[in-house]
GULUM-810387 format. One line per field, with one value per residue: x, y negated, z negated of N, C-alpha, C, O, CB in turn; residue number from 1. Coordinates in steps of 0.02 Angstrom, whole numbers, plus 50000, padded with zeros to 5 digits. Glycine has a CB too. Layout:
<nodes>
nu = (X	...) $
nv = (Y	...) $
nw = (Z	...) $
cau = (X	...) $
cav = (Y	...) $
caw = (Z	...) $
cu = (X	...) $
cv = (Y	...) $
cw = (Z	...) $
ou = (X	...) $
ov = (Y	...) $
ow = (Z	...) $
cbu = (X	...) $
cbv = (Y	...) $
cbw = (Z	...) $
resi = (NUM	...) $
</nodes>
This chain:
<nodes>
nu = (54179	54231	54301	54427	54510	54664	54691	54767	54745	54738	54618	54557	54643	54628	54495	54390	54301	54332	54466	54465	54389	54435	54452	54413	54309	54185	54172	54200	54287	54338	54394	54360	54315	54311	54273	54147	54083	54093	54051	53905	53862	53913	53860	53698	53606	53515	53564	53690	53688	53709	53845	53874	53820	53903	53990	54057	54048	54144	54239	54375	54422	54408	54493	54622	54636	54731	54704	54605	54466	54300	54249	54166	54054	54009	53975	53869	53783	53758	53687	53574	53523	53492	53387	53295	53267	53193	53247	53254	53196	53031	53031	53159	53152	53055	53121	53227	53152	53097	53214	53256	53152	53173	53301	53277	53195	53246	53199	53118	53213	53278	53179	53171	53251	53411	53399	53287	53325	53433	53366	53285	53381	53457	53360	53266	53342	53387	53505	53610	53666	53710	53844	53906	53928	53801	53731	53745	53666	53697	53610	53582	53583	53714	53670	53573	53654	53736	53642	53605	53724	53753) $
nv = (49094	49218	49251	49200	49296	49383	49515	49581	49674	49660	49640	49763	49845	49792	49803	49894	49992	50024	50053	50176	50260	50239	50150	50189	50277	50242	50235	50120	49991	49884	49886	49901	49764	49652	49711	49755	49636	49586	49689	49714	49607	49625	49742	49825	49755	49826	49957	49948	49878	49939	49935	49811	49830	49918	49879	49810	49678	49612	49517	49533	49550	49423	49352	49401	49373	49319	49209	49147	49183	49183	49316	49396	49315	49310	49443	49452	49362	49433	49541	49474	49425	49546	49593	49488	49501	49613	49742	49828	49970	50011	50091	50067	49930	49934	50014	49930	49828	49896	49927	49797	49757	49850	49811	49684	49707	49769	49855	49944	50013	50077	50163	50269	50416	50505	50631	50606	50493	50551	50648	50567	50494	50598	50667	50581	50481	50482	50581	50560	50670	50745	50741	50729	50766	50804	50670	50636	50562	50487	50525	50414	50242	50120	49998	50038	50106	50001	49916	49997	50002	49870) $
nw = (46013	45982	46095	46083	46039	46024	46030	45928	45830	45693	45623	45635	45562	45436	45400	45292	45338	45476	45460	45399	45485	45611	45766	45894	45892	45933	46068	46149	46238	46162	46001	45823	45709	45796	45915	45878	45874	46005	46098	46091	46167	46291	46336	46333	46200	46119	46123	46069	45950	45829	45802	45744	45621	45562	45457	45308	45281	45205	45231	45252	45382	45439	45358	45390	45524	45659	45740	45673	45688	45644	45596	45509	45494	45626	45646	45558	45621	45740	45686	45639	45760	45826	45747	45762	45898	45896	45887	45780	45692	45631	45515	45467	45436	45335	45242	45203	45144	45036	44968	44935	44848	44745	44702	44654	44547	44412	44312	44382	44454	44350	44306	44395	44380	44380	44454	44532	44607	44675	44752	44833	44910	44969	45040	45106	45171	45325	45409	45319	45248	45351	45393	45274	45098	44974	44877	44704	44578	44418	44263	44181	44218	44246	44197	44102	44009	43968	43906	43798	43727	43695) $
cau = (54233	54262	54345	54494	54546	54726	54694	54824	54726	54740	54551	54546	54682	54606	54425	54387	54263	54370	54530	54455	54361	54468	54414	54390	54257	54122	54174	54199	54356	54358	54384	54361	54265	54304	54233	54078	54055	54091	54018	53833	53848	53935	53816	53631	53606	53477	53604	53754	53680	53734	53914	53875	53799	53955	54037	54037	54048	54187	54278	54446	54439	54415	54552	54685	54636	54786	54677	54553	54398	54256	54220	54111	53996	53985	53942	53804	53743	53736	53635	53514	53498	53462	53322	53252	53246	53149	53282	53256	53138	52985	53054	53218	53129	53020	53172	53261	53105	53094	53279	53255	53108	53208	53358	53251	53160	53292	53160	53096	53272	53293	53127	53191	53310	53462	53376	53240	53365	53471	53320	53265	53435	53477	53305	53233	53390	53402	53573	53662	53700	53730	53917	53931	53899	53744	53745	53717	53665	53695	53544	53573	53619	53761	53629	53544	53708	53757	53591	53610	53786	53752) $
cav = (49098	49285	49255	49178	49355	49401	49588	49601	49732	49646	49650	49835	49873	49764	49822	49958	50040	50046	50080	50246	50301	50225	50104	50215	50327	50216	50236	50053	49969	49840	49922	49863	49712	49610	49751	49755	49570	49574	49742	49705	49555	49650	49798	49811	49745	49879	50017	49937	49837	49976	49917	49754	49854	49962	49834	49792	49605	49591	49459	49548	49539	49350	49330	49419	49356	49274	49148	49123	49194	49194	49379	49420	49274	49330	49507	49436	49331	49487	49577	49432	49424	49612	49596	49439	49526	49670	49806	49869	50014	49996	50127	50031	49868	49953	50038	49872	49793	49936	49917	49730	49759	49887	49772	49626	49730	49817	49905	49995	50054	50119	50214	50327	50448	50531	50682	50575	50453	50597	50679	50515	50479	50658	50692	50530	50443	50527	50585	50550	50732	50779	50747	50715	50805	50773	50623	50654	50503	50503	50519	50345	50193	50078	49949	50069	50119	49936	49893	50038	49986	49801) $
caw = (45965	45985	46154	46064	46015	46059	46025	45887	45790	45621	45594	45634	45508	45372	45386	45257	45377	45534	45437	45382	45539	45675	45807	45958	45884	45959	46142	46180	46247	46107	45939	45761	45700	45856	45962	45853	45890	46078	46137	46100	46216	46357	46353	46304	46127	46085	46120	46035	45890	45771	45787	45698	45556	45537	45423	45239	45279	45149	45252	45263	45453	45449	45319	45422	45595	45678	45771	45627	45712	45587	45617	45468	45510	45692	45636	45527	45673	45784	45650	45640	45829	45840	45713	45794	45963	45885	45897	45720	45687	45576	45456	45443	45404	45272	45196	45175	45099	44974	44933	44907	44789	44692	44676	44618	44487	44382	44274	44429	44469	44292	44298	44435	44349	44425	44500	44579	44653	44718	44799	44881	44956	45007	45081	45147	45211	45380	45433	45268	45231	45412	45394	45206	45044	44940	44824	44639	44535	44347	44232	44157	44259	44208	44164	44042	43960	43944	43860	43738	43693	43671) $
cu = (54269	54309	54415	54538	54608	54740	54755	54808	54725	54672	54536	54582	54660	54537	54423	54348	54306	54438	54524	54429	54395	54423	54385	54335	54190	54121	54165	54271	54382	54343	54384	54308	54257	54264	54160	54044	54044	54046	53943	53814	53870	53889	53749	53632	53570	53517	53667	53749	53708	53806	53919	53854	53851	54010	54011	54030	54090	54229	54352	54467	54450	54479	54618	54690	54688	54761	54616	54482	54356	54215	54160	54047	53967	53950	53872	53756	53716	53680	53569	53482	53464	53393	53273	53225	53205	53181	53288	53191	53095	53009	53115	53198	53096	53070	53210	53216	53100	53158	53280	53212	53141	53264	53334	53217	53200	53254	53136	53153	53287	53240	53143	53255	53355	53438	53329	53278	53404	53426	53301	53319	53451	53422	53278	53280	53415	53476	53627	53701	53721	53806	53948	53898	53840	53768	53712	53723	53664	53625	53530	53614	53668	53722	53598	53597	53732	53708	53592	53670	53785	53684) $
cv = (49165	49293	49228	49237	49369	49476	49612	49662	49721	49659	49724	49867	49848	49786	49890	50012	50067	50074	50155	50289	50291	50183	50133	50267	50304	50209	50168	50030	49923	49876	49875	49809	49667	49646	49753	49689	49564	49625	49732	49650	49574	49705	49784	49809	49802	49944	50009	49895	49872	49958	49859	49774	49900	49920	49818	49717	49578	49530	49472	49534	49464	49325	49344	49399	49303	49208	49121	49126	49213	49258	49401	49379	49294	49398	49496	49404	49383	49527	49539	49432	49490	49618	49549	49464	49590	49738	49848	49908	49993	50028	50093	49967	49883	49977	49980	49832	49830	49927	49848	49727	49793	49847	49712	49645	49787	49872	49961	50042	50101	50173	50277	50356	50479	50581	50653	50534	50497	50627	50629	50504	50539	50684	50641	50489	50489	50523	50578	50614	50773	50791	50735	50762	50768	50724	50646	50593	50524	50492	50448	50299	50154	50027	49977	50082	50053	49910	49933	50019	49916	49784) $
cw = (45969	46045	46141	46045	46058	46054	45985	45843	45715	45589	45587	45575	45439	45352	45351	45296	45433	45515	45423	45440	45606	45719	45869	45952	45911	46035	46174	46186	46192	46042	45879	45757	45761	45910	45943	45868	45965	46114	46144	46149	46286	46382	46320	46227	46091	46079	46077	45972	45829	45753	45737	45628	45525	45504	45354	45230	45221	45167	45262	45335	45467	45416	45356	45495	45610	45707	45734	45655	45651	45598	45574	45479	45578	45688	45606	45578	45722	45750	45652	45709	45847	45808	45745	45862	45958	45895	45834	45715	45627	45511	45425	45407	45337	45220	45163	45128	45033	44934	44900	44844	44730	44660	44636	44553	44456	44343	44320	44446	44411	44280	44337	44405	44401	44476	44553	44630	44701	44771	44854	44933	44999	45053	45130	45191	45266	45400	45381	45256	45292	45414	45325	45157	45013	44886	44760	44593	44462	44318	44207	44202	44214	44167	44099	43989	43929	43891	43795	43695	43661	43644) $
ou = (54330	54352	54458	54599	54605	54794	54789	54854	54713	54669	54506	54556	54673	54521	54449	54362	54316	54465	54571	54446	54385	54362	54337	54317	54143	54074	54126	54313	54442	54286	54405	54262	54201	54226	54116	53982	53991	54008	53917	53757	53849	53881	53743	53656	53593	53504	53694	53800	53729	53826	53962	53868	53844	54069	53950	54008	54073	54252	54388	54521	54496	54514	54664	54742	54690	54794	54580	54442	54377	54154	54110	53992	53906	53901	53823	53696	53659	53631	53516	53421	53412	53347	53215	53168	53183	53147	53324	53137	53120	53008	53123	53225	53107	53063	53222	53240	53098	53155	53302	53231	53139	53274	53367	53210	53190	53276	53134	53144	53306	53254	53130	53307	53338	53454	53331	53265	53407	53446	53299	53306	53459	53438	53268	53259	53459	53504	53685	53763	53746	53829	54009	53847	53832	53820	53657	53778	53634	53586	53473	53671	53663	53740	53597	53585	53747	53728	53581	53666	53812	53673) $
ov = (49169	49337	49233	49228	49368	49499	49658	49697	49767	49685	49745	49912	49882	49789	49939	50071	50128	50116	50192	50348	50330	50181	50106	50299	50343	50181	50160	50047	49923	49895	49817	49808	49646	49615	49752	49686	49540	49605	49742	49645	49544	49713	49736	49855	49825	49982	50058	49877	49838	49965	49859	49738	49920	49924	49814	49694	49526	49494	49425	49508	49446	49283	49303	49407	49250	49156	49079	49080	49254	49256	49423	49406	49294	49410	49527	49419	49380	49545	49567	49438	49490	49645	49567	49449	49618	49786	49898	49883	49963	49997	50091	49953	49847	49963	49982	49804	49798	49921	49842	49698	49769	49848	49691	49603	49845	49929	50019	50103	50159	50223	50332	50323	50479	50575	50673	50538	50483	50632	50645	50504	50533	50719	50655	50464	50531	50469	50590	50613	50828	50844	50731	50793	50708	50735	50673	50574	50575	50454	50424	50313	50156	50013	49943	50069	50051	49885	49904	50018	49906	49728) $
ow = (45961	46045	46185	46036	46119	46073	46007	45822	45677	45533	45538	45542	45389	45292	45377	45288	45438	45552	45434	45444	45652	45709	45897	46001	45913	46063	46220	46144	46177	46029	45884	45798	45776	45946	45986	45873	45987	46158	46199	46171	46335	46443	46283	46195	46039	46032	46053	45942	45781	45696	45694	45580	45467	45522	45343	45178	45191	45122	45280	45347	45503	45443	45352	45526	45579	45701	45759	45648	45610	45608	45602	45474	45587	45724	45627	45578	45744	45783	45665	45716	45880	45838	45756	45880	46008	45911	45833	45732	45579	45458	45364	45353	45288	45161	45103	45079	44980	44872	44842	44793	44674	44599	44588	44508	44471	44342	44300	44451	44422	44248	44314	44404	44461	44535	44611	44690	44761	44829	44913	44993	45060	45101	45189	45243	45254	45407	45396	45254	45286	45434	45319	45171	45023	44854	44761	44573	44445	44346	44210	44221	44153	44110	44048	43930	43869	43839	43742	43634	43607	43622) $
cbu = (54206	54208	54313	54491	54500	54785	54695	54845	54771	54762	54497	54569	54755	54608	54384	54354	54199	54379	54554	54407	54288	54487	54457	54448	54250	54108	54122	54156	54363	54320	54437	54428	54284	54374	54260	54076	54102	54161	54031	53801	53882	54006	53847	53581	53572	53412	53624	53802	53606	53728	53951	53830	53732	53985	54047	54087	53976	54232	54270	54461	54382	54354	54553	54696	54566	54832	54660	54568	54394	54208	54272	54130	54014	54044	53984	53814	53784	53795	53656	53533	53556	53508	53330	53289	53308	53091	53350	53266	53160	52914	53069	53266	53081	52967	53222	53287	53035	53083	53338	53230	53042	53235	53403	53203	53087	53340	53100	53069	53333	53298	53059	53201	53288	53515	53342	53189	53413	53503	53257	53248	53498	53497	53249	53194	53449	53358	53583	53631	53656	53708	53946	53918	53951	53699	53721	53754	53604	53746	53538	53596	53570	53810	53574	53509	53767	53763	53523	53614	53845	53771) $
cbv = (49087	49338	49219	49128	49416	49362	49618	49542	49788	49574	49615	49868	49857	49688	49824	49948	50008	49988	50043	50251	50286	50290	50048	50243	50345	50149	50283	50002	49935	49771	49976	49832	49669	49590	49821	49770	49514	49577	49808	49691	49489	49675	49867	49863	49678	49892	50039	49904	49821	50050	49899	49699	49890	50006	49770	49820	49579	49648	49405	49621	49567	49313	49364	49493	49331	49308	49161	49052	49251	49133	49432	49419	49199	49333	49553	49388	49278	49534	49589	49359	49410	49668	49579	49373	49540	49665	49792	49825	50088	50020	50200	50015	49830	50007	50083	49827	49786	50011	49924	49679	49794	49952	49749	49588	49754	49782	49871	49963	50010	50075	50186	50309	50501	50562	50739	50530	50407	50652	50705	50449	50456	50712	50717	50484	50414	50510	50533	50526	50775	50740	50697	50641	50823	50826	50551	50716	50459	50461	50568	50339	50145	50043	49924	50135	50154	49885	49898	50112	49990	49753) $
cbw = (45894	45988	46212	46006	46014	46029	46095	45843	45805	45609	45637	45699	45518	45375	45451	45189	45405	45582	45375	45325	45546	45711	45825	45995	45810	45928	46168	46137	46313	46110	45930	45751	45641	45883	45967	45778	45866	46106	46105	46034	46195	46353	46328	46327	46109	46121	46190	46083	45879	45784	45852	45724	45561	45593	45464	45189	45272	45128	45202	45246	45498	45420	45252	45417	45615	45727	45844	45608	45767	45575	45615	45394	45509	45742	45590	45468	45711	45801	45577	45619	45878	45815	45638	45804	46007	45930	45925	45656	45680	45594	45473	45502	45450	45285	45233	45231	45132	44991	44984	44959	44806	44719	44734	44662	44504	44335	44239	44494	44484	44230	44321	44511	44297	44384	44462	44541	44615	44675	44764	44845	44918	44959	45037	45103	45167	45440	45483	45203	45187	45473	45443	45187	44991	44908	44843	44608	44552	44308	44174	44083	44294	44256	44211	44061	43994	44002	43893	43756	43741	43728) $
resi = (1	2	3	4	5	6	7	8	9	10	11	12	13	14	15	16	17	18	19	20	21	22	23	24	25	26	27	28	29	30	31	32	33	34	35	36	37	38	39	40	41	42	43	44	45	46	47	48	49	50	51	52	53	54	55	56	57	58	59	60	61	62	63	64	65	66	67	68	69	70	71	72	73	74	75	76	77	78	79	80	81	82	83	84	85	86	87	88	89	90	91	92	93	94	95	96	97	98	99	100	101	102	103	104	105	106	107	108	109	110	111	112	113	114	115	116	117	118	119	120	121	122	123	124	125	126	127	128	129	130	131	132	133	134	135	136	137	138	139	140	141	142	143	144	145	146	147	148	149	150) $
</nodes>
């Protein structure tokens, strides 16, 4: 399906990720969401799988595609394939499991206060502060404020 691409650039201009960072920052001839779909199949998946993860999967790319390529589904399929082939690190898999547990148990998320959450993200998430400023979470979550108000 991705080979139907006419290289119009609509997906690149619509994607919130690539719109802000540009398409050629990944050193591949195909830029944007379509490049993130095609490149891992032209080059070794283990070296280029990260392109499929550089997307919010919001569906803007699919919505604006002139030839109606289902890009966000293909990105998701690439992600699935990379995990199935064992190209994800143990720490990455454990991190996602921890995130899932936290999201499913809101009380656990509320137990960690702002300073704790800030420390976890700024210290344990490797590379986050390499090119960005530190994150500072508020002391109360939106959920806690909502419960107090209502």
